[in-house]
C-alpha positions as CSV (number, residue, x, y, z in Angstrom):
1,M,-66.5,-49.3,23.2
2,M,-66.4,-47.4,20.1
3,H,-64.2,-44.3,19.6
4,T,-64.2,-41.9,16.7
5,A,-60.4,-41.2,16.0
6,V,-60.6,-39.0,12.6
7,G,-62.6,-37.2,10.1
8,W,-61.8,-36.7,6.7
9,H,-62.6,-33.8,4.5
10,I,-62.5,-34.4,0.7
11,E,-62.0,-31.4,-1.6
12,M,-63.6,-31.6,-5.2
13,E,-62.8,-28.9,-7.8
14,F,-64.7,-28.9,-11.4
15,M,-63.5,-27.6,-14.8
16,E,-66.1,-27.1,-17.3
17,D,-66.6,-26.3,-21.0
18,D,-69.6,-26.6,-23.4
19,Q,-69.1,-30.4,-23.6
20,H,-66.7,-31.6,-21.2
21,T,-66.7,-31.6,-17.1
22,R,-63.4,-32.6,-15.2
23,A,-63.4,-33.4,-11.5
24,A,-60.6,-33.5,-9.1
25,A,-60.8,-34.9,-5.8
26,L,-58.4,-34.8,-2.9
27,V,-58.4,-36.4,0.6
28,R,-55.6,-35.6,3.1
29,L,-55.1,-38.3,5.6
30,P,-54.3,-38.0,9.0
31,D,-50.8,-39.4,8.4
32,G,-50.0,-36.6,6.3
33,S,-50.3,-38.2,2.8
34,E,-52.6,-36.9,0.1
35,V,-54.6,-39.1,-2.1
36,R,-55.8,-37.6,-5.5
37,A,-58.2,-38.8,-8.2
38,H,-59.9,-37.4,-11.2
39,G,-63.1,-38.0,-13.4
40,R,-64.6,-36.8,-16.5
41,A,-67.9,-36.6,-18.0
42,S,-68.9,-35.5,-21.8
43,R,-72.3,-34.4,-22.8
44,H,-73.4,-35.7,-26.4
45,N,-74.5,-32.7,-28.3
46,V,-78.0,-33.7,-28.5
47,D,-78.3,-33.6,-24.6
48,A,-79.5,-30.6,-22.8
49,N,-76.6,-28.3,-21.5
50,Q,-77.2,-29.2,-17.8
51,P,-73.6,-28.7,-15.9
52,R,-74.8,-29.9,-12.5
53,V,-75.4,-33.4,-14.1
54,G,-71.9,-33.2,-15.6
55,E,-70.8,-32.4,-12.2
56,E,-72.4,-35.3,-10.4
57,I,-71.1,-37.7,-13.1
58,A,-67.4,-36.4,-13.3
59,G,-67.5,-36.0,-9.5
60,A,-69.0,-39.5,-8.9
61,R,-66.1,-41.1,-11.2
62,A,-63.5,-39.0,-9.2
63,L,-64.9,-40.3,-5.9
64,N,-65.0,-44.1,-7.4
65,E,-61.1,-43.7,-8.4
66,L,-60.5,-42.1,-5.1
67,A,-61.9,-45.3,-3.3
68,M,-59.9,-47.6,-5.4
69,H,-56.7,-45.6,-4.5
70,L,-57.8,-45.7,-0.8
71,L,-58.3,-49.4,-1.1
72,T,-54.9,-50.0,-2.8
73,K,-53.1,-47.9,0.0
74,A,-54.8,-49.9,2.7
75,H,-53.6,-53.0,0.8
76,E,-50.0,-52.1,0.8
77,E,-50.0,-51.0,4.4
78,I,-51.7,-54.4,5.5
79,D,-49.0,-56.1,3.3
80,Q,-46.1,-54.1,4.8
81,A,-47.4,-54.5,8.5
82,S,-48.0,-58.5,8.0
83,G,-45.1,-59.4,5.5
84,R,-47.8,-61.3,3.5
85,T,-50.3,-60.8,0.7
86,S,-53.5,-59.4,2.0
87,H,-56.9,-60.8,1.0
88,P,-59.0,-58.8,-1.6
89,I,-60.9,-55.9,0.2
90,H,-64.4,-56.3,-1.7
91,V,-66.1,-52.9,-2.5
């Protein structure tokens, strides 16, 4: 039997100028903790100005960092509960 216990909402914010896009990602977990991450993208001066592309790259990098933070958090919780070092969780 499968139960869905919780859903997560991830917030993304972007800050941009002519050459750079920064993304900030935030997820609030059911235990009350928050995990934050950041990503960046830079436009080469010969590339067309496409803000959406910068957002996609910076956003993907922020989400990738967020995933790594969540994996680290999971490892720490496994280690605390088991009293031993957990096996690597592969992405």
